[in-house]
C-alpha positions as CSV (number, residue, x, y, z in Angstrom):
1,X,70.6,126.5,76.7
2,X,72.5,124.2,79.0
3,X,73.1,120.6,77.8
4,X,72.3,118.4,80.9
5,X,73.6,114.9,81.5
6,X,73.3,112.2,84.1
7,X,76.1,109.8,85.0
8,X,75.3,106.5,86.6
9,X,78.0,104.3,88.2
10,X,79.9,107.6,88.1
11,X,82.8,106.7,90.3
12,X,85.1,109.6,91.1
13,X,84.0,111.4,87.9
14,X,86.4,110.8,85.0
15,X,83.6,110.5,82.4
16,X,81.6,113.3,83.9
17,X,84.6,115.6,84.0
18,X,85.5,114.9,80.4
19,X,81.9,115.5,79.3
20,X,81.8,118.7,81.4
21,X,84.9,120.0,79.6
22,X,83.1,119.3,76.4
23,X,80.2,121.5,77.4
24,X,77.7,119.4,79.4
25,X,76.4,120.2,82.8
26,X,75.8,117.3,85.3
27,X,72.2,117.3,86.4
28,X,72.4,114.1,88.5
29,X,74.9,111.4,89.3
30,X,75.0,108.1,91.2
31,X,77.5,105.7,92.6
32,X,77.3,103.1,95.4
33,X,80.8,103.9,96.8
34,X,80.8,106.8,99.3
35,X,84.6,107.4,98.9
36,X,84.3,107.8,95.2
37,X,81.2,109.9,95.6
38,X,82.9,112.3,98.0
39,X,85.7,112.8,95.5
40,X,83.2,113.4,92.8
41,X,81.2,115.9,94.8
42,X,84.2,117.8,96.0
43,X,85.7,118.2,92.5
44,X,82.7,118.5,90.3
45,X,80.9,121.1,92.4
46,X,77.6,119.2,92.3
47,X,75.1,119.7,95.1
48,X,74.9,116.7,97.4
49,X,71.2,116.3,96.7
50,X,72.0,115.7,93.1
51,X,74.3,112.8,93.8
52,X,72.7,109.7,95.1
53,X,75.2,107.5,97.1
54,X,73.7,104.0,97.0
55,X,72.3,101.2,94.9
56,X,70.9,102.3,91.5
57,X,68.0,100.0,92.2
58,X,66.9,102.3,95.0
59,X,66.5,105.0,92.4
60,X,64.3,102.7,90.4
61,X,62.2,101.8,93.4
62,X,61.6,105.4,94.3
63,X,61.8,106.8,90.8
64,X,59.1,109.4,91.4
65,X,61.4,111.1,94.0
66,X,64.2,111.4,91.5
67,X,62.3,112.1,88.3
68,X,62.8,115.8,88.6
69,X,66.6,115.4,88.3
70,X,66.1,113.7,84.9
71,X,64.1,116.5,83.4
72,X,65.7,118.0,80.3
73,X,68.6,115.5,80.5
74,X,69.9,115.0,76.9
75,X,72.7,112.5,77.7
76,X,72.8,109.5,80.0
77,X,76.0,107.7,80.6
78,X,77.3,104.8,82.7
79,X,79.4,101.8,83.0
80,X,77.4,99.1,84.7
81,X,79.4,96.2,86.1
82,X,78.7,93.0,84.1
83,X,80.1,89.7,85.2
84,X,78.2,87.3,82.8
85,X,79.5,88.2,79.4
86,X,81.8,85.2,78.7
87,X,81.5,83.5,75.4
88,X,81.1,80.3,77.3
89,X,78.1,81.6,79.2
90,X,75.0,80.5,77.3
91,X,72.6,82.6,79.4
92,X,71.7,86.0,77.9
93,X,73.4,88.9,79.7
94,X,70.1,90.6,80.6
95,X,68.8,87.3,82.2
96,X,72.0,86.6,84.2
97,X,71.4,87.5,87.9
98,X,75.0,88.7,88.1
99,X,74.1,91.5,85.7
100,X,71.2,93.1,87.6
101,X,73.0,96.4,87.5
102,X,73.2,96.3,83.7
103,X,69.4,95.5,83.6
104,X,68.8,98.4,86.0
105,X,70.8,100.8,83.7
106,X,68.6,99.8,80.9
107,X,65.4,100.4,82.9
108,X,66.5,103.9,83.9
109,X,67.4,104.6,80.3
110,X,63.9,103.5,79.2
111,X,62.4,106.0,81.6
112,X,64.7,109.0,80.8
113,X,64.9,108.4,77.1
114,X,67.6,111.0,76.5
115,X,68.7,112.2,73.1
116,X,72.0,110.3,73.5
117,X,73.3,107.5,75.8
118,X,76.8,106.2,76.3
119,X,77.7,102.9,77.9
120,X,81.3,102.2,78.7
121,X,82.6,98.8,79.7
122,X,85.5,96.3,79.4
123,X,86.6,95.1,76.0
124,X,85.4,91.6,76.8
125,X,81.7,92.7,76.6
126,X,82.1,92.8,72.8
127,X,81.8,89.0,72.9
128,X,78.1,89.6,73.6
129,X,77.6,92.6,71.5
130,X,74.7,91.2,69.5
131,X,72.8,90.5,72.7
132,X,73.7,94.0,74.0
133,X,72.4,95.7,70.9
134,X,69.2,93.6,71.1
135,X,68.8,94.6,74.7
136,X,69.1,98.3,74.0
137,X,66.7,98.1,71.0
138,X,64.1,96.1,73.0
139,X,64.4,98.7,75.7
140,X,64.3,101.8,73.6
141,X,62.4,100.8,70.5
142,X,63.4,101.4,66.9
143,X,63.7,105.2,67.2
144,X,67.3,104.9,68.5
145,X,70.3,104.4,66.2
146,X,72.9,102.4,68.1
147,X,76.4,101.4,67.4
148,X,79.6,100.4,69.2
149,X,83.4,100.5,69.0
150,X,86.4,99.4,71.0
151,X,88.5,102.6,71.6
152,X,92.1,102.5,72.8
153,X,93.1,105.5,74.9
154,X,96.6,105.4,73.4
155,X,95.2,106.3,70.0
156,X,94.1,109.7,71.4
157,X,97.3,111.0,72.9
158,X,96.7,109.4,76.2
159,X,99.9,107.6,77.6
160,X,98.2,104.3,78.3
161,X,97.2,101.1,76.6
162,X,93.6,101.0,77.6
163,X,90.9,99.3,75.4
164,X,87.3,99.8,76.3
165,X,84.0,99.1,74.6
166,X,81.7,102.1,74.0
167,X,78.1,101.7,73.0
168,X,76.4,104.9,71.9
169,X,72.8,105.5,70.8
170,X,70.7,108.4,69.8
171,X,67.2,109.3,68.7
172,X,68.4,112.3,66.7
173,X,68.5,110.3,63.5
174,X,72.3,110.5,63.4
175,X,74.3,107.6,62.1
176,X,76.3,106.6,65.1
177,X,79.0,105.1,62.9
178,X,79.5,108.6,61.6
179,X,79.9,109.8,65.2
180,X,82.6,107.2,65.8
181,X,84.2,108.2,62.6
182,X,84.3,111.8,63.9
183,X,85.7,110.7,67.3
184,X,88.5,108.8,65.5
185,X,89.5,112.0,63.7
186,X,91.0,113.1,67.0
187,X,93.6,110.3,66.9
188,X,97.1,111.5,67.5
189,X,100.4,110.0,68.7
190,X,100.4,109.1,72.4
191,X,102.5,111.0,75.0
192,X,105.1,108.7,76.6
193,X,105.2,107.9,80.3
194,X,108.2,110.2,80.6
195,X,106.1,113.1,79.1
196,X,103.4,112.4,81.7
197,X,105.3,112.1,85.0
198,X,109.0,113.1,84.7
199,X,108.5,116.6,86.1
200,X,106.8,115.4,89.3
201,X,109.0,115.4,92.5
202,X,111.2,112.4,93.1
203,X,110.1,110.1,95.9
204,X,112.2,107.8,98.1
205,X,111.6,104.6,100.0
206,X,109.0,104.6,102.7
207,X,110.4,102.5,105.5
208,X,107.5,102.7,108.0
209,X,104.6,100.3,107.6
210,X,100.9,100.9,108.3
211,X,101.2,104.6,108.8
212,X,99.8,106.7,105.9
213,X,99.9,109.9,107.9
214,X,103.7,110.3,107.4
215,X,104.5,113.2,105.0
216,X,107.9,114.5,104.1
217,X,110.2,115.1,101.0
218,X,111.0,111.4,100.9
219,X,107.6,109.8,100.9
220,X,105.7,112.8,99.5
221,X,102.6,114.8,100.5
222,X,98.8,114.8,100.1
223,X,99.2,118.5,99.2
224,X,102.3,120.6,98.7
225,X,103.3,123.6,96.6
226,X,104.9,122.7,93.3
227,X,106.3,124.5,90.4
228,X,105.2,122.7,87.3
229,X,106.9,122.4,83.9
230,X,104.5,124.0,81.5
231,X,105.0,121.7,78.5
232,X,102.8,120.1,75.9
233,X,101.5,117.3,78.3
234,X,100.8,119.8,81.1
235,X,98.6,121.8,78.6
236,X,97.1,118.6,77.4
237,X,95.6,117.8,80.8
238,X,95.4,121.3,82.4
239,X,94.8,123.6,79.5
240,X,96.0,127.1,80.3
241,X,95.2,126.8,84.0
242,X,98.2,127.5,86.3
243,X,98.2,124.8,89.1
244,X,100.1,125.8,92.2
245,X,99.9,122.6,94.2
246,X,100.5,118.9,93.7
247,X,98.0,116.5,95.3
248,X,98.1,112.7,96.1
249,X,101.8,112.3,95.3
250,X,102.9,109.9,98.0
251,X,104.8,106.7,98.1
252,X,103.6,103.5,100.0
253,X,105.6,101.1,102.1
254,X,107.5,98.3,100.4
255,X,109.6,95.6,102.1
256,X,113.3,95.4,101.5
257,X,113.0,92.5,99.0
258,X,110.5,94.5,96.8
259,X,112.7,97.6,96.9
260,X,115.6,95.5,95.8
261,X,113.6,94.0,92.9
262,X,112.4,97.5,92.0
263,X,116.0,98.6,91.9
264,X,117.5,95.7,89.9
265,X,114.9,95.3,87.2
266,X,115.6,97.2,84.0
267,X,112.9,99.1,82.3
268,X,110.4,96.9,80.4
269,X,111.4,93.8,82.4
270,X,109.1,91.5,84.4
271,X,109.3,88.8,87.1
272,X,111.2,86.4,84.8
273,X,114.2,88.7,84.3
274,X,117.5,87.1,85.3
275,X,118.5,90.2,87.4
276,X,116.1,89.1,90.1
277,X,116.1,85.3,89.7
278,X,117.8,84.8,93.1
279,X,115.3,86.8,95.0
280,X,112.1,86.3,93.1
281,X,109.6,85.0,95.7
282,X,107.4,82.9,93.2
283,X,110.0,80.8,91.4
284,X,107.9,77.7,91.3
285,X,105.0,79.5,89.7
286,X,106.8,81.9,87.4
287,X,104.4,81.0,84.5
288,X,101.6,82.4,86.7
289,X,103.4,85.3,88.2
290,X,105.5,86.6,85.3
291,X,103.8,90.0,85.6
292,X,103.8,90.1,89.4
293,X,106.5,92.7,88.9
294,X,106.9,94.9,85.9
295,X,109.0,98.0,85.5
296,X,107.5,100.6,83.2
297,X,109.4,102.2,80.4
298,X,109.9,106.0,80.2
299,X,110.0,106.0,76.4
300,X,106.8,104.0,76.1
301,X,103.2,104.3,77.2
302,X,101.9,102.9,80.5
303,X,100.1,99.6,80.8
304,X,96.4,99.8,81.7
305,X,95.8,101.5,85.0
306,X,93.5,99.3,87.1
307,X,91.9,99.3,90.5
308,X,94.3,96.5,91.5
309,X,96.8,99.2,92.3
310,X,94.9,99.7,95.6
311,X,96.6,96.5,96.7
312,X,100.2,97.1,95.4
313,X,101.9,98.8,92.5
314,X,104.4,96.0,91.8
315,X,103.2,95.8,88.2
316,X,103.6,99.6,87.9
317,X,107.2,100.1,89.0
318,X,108.5,103.6,88.3
319,X,111.1,103.6,85.5
320,X,113.9,105.3,87.5
321,X,112.9,105.3,91.1
322,X,112.6,102.1,93.4
323,X,108.9,102.4,94.0
324,X,105.5,102.0,92.4
325,X,103.7,104.8,90.7
326,X,102.1,107.4,93.1
327,X,98.4,108.0,92.8
328,X,99.1,111.4,91.2
329,X,101.3,109.7,88.5
330,X,98.5,107.2,87.9
331,X,96.0,110.1,87.6
332,X,98.2,111.8,85.1
333,X,98.3,108.6,83.0
334,X,94.5,108.7,83.2
335,X,94.7,112.4,82.1
336,X,93.0,113.9,85.2
337,X,94.0,117.5,85.6
338,X,96.5,118.3,88.3
339,X,94.0,120.1,90.5
340,X,91.7,117.1,90.7
341,X,92.0,115.9,94.2
342,X,91.3,112.3,95.4
343,X,89.9,111.8,98.8
344,X,89.7,108.9,101.2
345,X,92.5,106.5,102.3
346,X,95.6,106.5,100.3
347,X,94.9,103.0,98.8
348,X,91.5,104.1,97.8
349,X,92.9,106.8,95.5
350,X,94.2,104.1,93.2
351,X,90.8,102.3,93.2
352,X,89.1,105.5,92.1
353,X,91.7,106.3,89.4
354,X,91.8,102.7,88.1
355,X,88.0,102.6,87.7
356,X,87.7,105.9,85.8
357,X,87.4,106.7,82.1
358,X,90.4,108.7,80.9
359,X,89.3,112.3,81.1
360,X,90.6,113.4,77.7
361,X,89.0,110.5,75.9
362,X,85.6,111.4,77.6
363,X,86.1,115.0,76.5
364,X,86.6,113.9,72.9
365,X,83.5,111.7,72.9
366,X,81.4,114.4,74.7
367,X,82.6,117.0,72.3
368,X,81.4,115.1,69.2
369,X,78.1,114.3,70.9
370,X,77.5,118.0,71.8
371,X,78.1,119.0,68.2
372,X,75.0,116.9,67.3
373,X,72.9,118.7,69.8
């Protein structure tokens, strides 16, 4: 029997893809961003009528129209945006008007009542964990066992320092602390950034501004044939699949000053390094902009991939090439398989990747949940 899941705030599909690899089938998904939704639909093979592009509150207002998609769903997941979780904020999260999406997630959860739920969010939400647990218990009643843990992607082989809070609940009677214990059994040394991206084609400097249609061997391609190195990292993200093309591996325009900074900085150095002191554009505010530029290290893991990369990649300078990481390189750090294609404008690729849950971490979590079903 198929194990059906629903993914709310699904983005481009990192969490869904990992759960699918673990054995789940997506019955329904939702996100308000049409670009992310298009990427999700194209890669996950879900019918368009099973992906609602729009506000989650529209689903609640017209729940009877969507109820059929939640039948037999055993897992509901999502990462609702929450702004009001600061320790200094004395208002409860669920009562904060900025957190209406969090409240809506709980409302849908109370209607679906799946066997398991997973909520993923920023580490800072742990500051309000007592309130969060109360909210879930008040919503679902005492038949659900609920627990939480901050998981760091780097502890599971993923070449990235990425801490996120996971709240998991179930009405199966399982002790969720045991589930987290089983998840943590998958810990292993992280691949390095070099393991993750060194075999991808070298890219040069893009000298033309405001033209994302340019494609060649210097700036890269949206899609081009590529002979991959079949090593341990390749198998980690692709399994035994033989991928023939490389997607989303393109450079973006950088001005001459930035290219010079990218060239001069040694690996592991930031904006305060003396090699760029004479050209650093923010000298009077170095204490604020020390990480305005950062060159990644090949022999280390990557810093957290974020959606800020849609603006620039100055904090993600390639270790050996005078440029920021390409979207494909960022996707590899997030452990997306090489045949997962990101659609939309080039800058939006980074937004989609930065907002995603690392696929391999989702696969581990989903795999342990499905064992319980």
